[in-house]
N, C-alpha and C positions, 0 to 999 in steps of 0.2 A: 446539505448532504443528503442524497437519496439513499434510502435503505431498501435493498432489493427484496428482502423477505421480512417485512415488518410483522408478519404473523408468527415468525419463529424467533424466539428470544433465548439467548445463551447467557446463563449465569454460572460462572466458573466452568466446570466441566459438564454441566447439565444443560440439555437443550429442551426447551418447552415450545411445543407447537400449539398455538392457540386456535387454529382453524386451518382451513384450506384455501389456497389461492386459486380462483377460477377466473381466467381472463385477467382483468385488472381489478377484480373484486375479491375481498377476503370474506369467507363464510366462517364466522367465528363459532366456536363451540363453548357454551357457557361453563360446562363442567370442567373443561380444560383450562379456561380462564381462572376458575376458582382454585385449581391446583397450583397454578403459577402464582396467584395472588398470595396464597398462604406461604409458599416457599419464599417469595420476595419479601413478604412481611416479616418473616423470621430473620432474613438478612438485614433488613432496615431497622427493625425494632426489637430484635432479640428472640431467643428460642421459645419464649412463652407465647408469642403471637399466634393466634389461630383465627380462622374464619368460623363464625358461629352460625349454626343452621338457621337460627331465627333471624339472622341478618341477610339471608340470601335474597329475599325479595327486594330489599334496599339495594343490595349489590347489583342485582339484575338491572334495576333502573339506572344506576350509575354507569354500569358497563355499556348498556345500549346507547347511553348519551355519549360516552367517550369514544366508542367505536363508530359513531355516526350511523347507527342502525335506524334510519329514518322511519321505516315502516313500523317498527315496534315503539319508537318514540311517539309516533302519532297515536298508537293504541293506548298509551299510558298518559297522553296529554302533556308530553314533554316537548318543549320547543328547542330544537338543537341550536338555534341562533342565540338563545339566552344563556346566561351562566347558571350555576347551581347554588342554591342556598340550602345547605344541609343542616337540618335542625334536629335536636334531640337532647336528652338529659346529660348531665355531666358524666364523663367516663364511658359513653356508649361507643366510642371509636371514631367519631366524626373526623378529627384531625388526621388520624392515621390513614383513613380511607382516602381523604383528599390529597395526601402525600403519595399514597400507593397507586391509585387508579391510573394516573398518567403513564405509568410504566408499561401498561398493556398496549399503548400506542406510541412506541418510541419514535415514529415518523412525524409526530405532531409536536408543536411547541408546548413546553411545560410551563405551568403557572408556578409562581413562587408563593409559598405559604408564609404569611407574615402575621404574627399576633397583633390584633387591634390595639391592645394595651401598649405594645412597644412603639407603635406609630404615635400614639398620644404622648408617650414619654419623649419621643423624638421632637414632637411639636413643642413641648414645654421648653426644650433646650434650644431648638433651631428656628422655631416660628413658622410662618405661613408658607415658606418654601417646601415644607414637608407635605402640605396639602397638594401643591403642584406636583411634587415628586410621585405621589401615589394616585393622584386624581387624573392626571393628564396623559399618562402613558403607562406602558408595562402591562404585564399579564399576571394578575395577583389573585390569591385566595386569602381573604381577610379572616383570620382565625379568631374564634371567640368574640364575634361581633356583639356589642351591647354590654360587655362587662367592663369596658374601659371607662376611666373617669373622664370628666370634662377637662379639656385641655386649658392650660393657662400660660400665656407668654407675655411677659412685661405687663402683668396686671390685667390683660384682656382675656376673658373666658371665651372658649370656642368649642362647639360640638364638632370635634375634629373629624370623626368618622362620618357624621352626617354630611359635612361639607364635601368630604372625599366622595361619598356615594352620589351626591348631586353632580360632581364633576365627572364621575365614571358614567353616569347616565348620558351626559352630553357626549362623552367619548364613544359610547355605544351607538348613539344616533349618528354621529359623524363618520366613524371609522369601523363600526361593528366589532369593537374590541370588547370581549366578554370579561365579566367579573364574577368570581366565585366567593363564597363566604361560608363559615360555619357559625352556628349560634346555639346557645342554650335557651334563648328567649322565644316566647310565642308571639303571634302577630300583634296582640294587644300591647305586650311589653315592648316590642320593637317600636310601635307607634308612639308609646309614651316616651321612649328614649330619644327618638329622632324626629318626632312630629309627623303630621299627616302628609306633608308634601314629600318628605323623604320616603315614607312608607309607600306612597303611591308610585314613586319612581322605582322602588324595590320590586314591586309587582311586575314592572315592565323589564327590569334587569334580570330577574331570577326565575328559574323553575324551583319551586319548593319541593324538596324531598325530605321526608320527616321520619325519624325513628319513632317507634312507639314510646309514649311517655313512661311506660313501665320497663323500658330496656335496662338491663342490668349494668352496673358499673364494672367494667372489665378490668379496671385498675386495682380492684380490691383482691 
């Protein structure tokens, strides 16, 4: 379905104009996007949701990625062909943002946010078909990557998310299908969890966008 005015989003009785349509190009206004994101965040996550001033630099990078602002992506070293790995401490808002940001581009396909631990639980019950399900197709954001336990099905141990990431890498090379993820772990911890081979693939799969390690826990 083609959306005639993707820069104008209606929520209930309120209309949010995120920019101006000039020819076939949308010229987005970041300040207007922030207003919409806070309003949409309250609808999705409750009235206490807010956009924090200290997060605006992260939000700007995420916004230019999702709206395909190639010029500014280049300035910030963001490859629009790769996915996003959003890292930061517990409670800084990673999951909320990865659920929220796609709403500014209603004309694009949305990813499904799936907790990595749930995928491992599913593997324990259903076996290797789960790796195929998440590795070989679909548009996913794997949430809390690295905190899941090792999978075990019929006595066989498996680093489930590591195997899925390897499959997603092949999918990326063949069909240019992006993968997103959030994580609390740093690069060394991810390598310890998944090994050097997976870590190497992750560098090619993802743009790393990181919250400051001192970011506050917004759930407190």
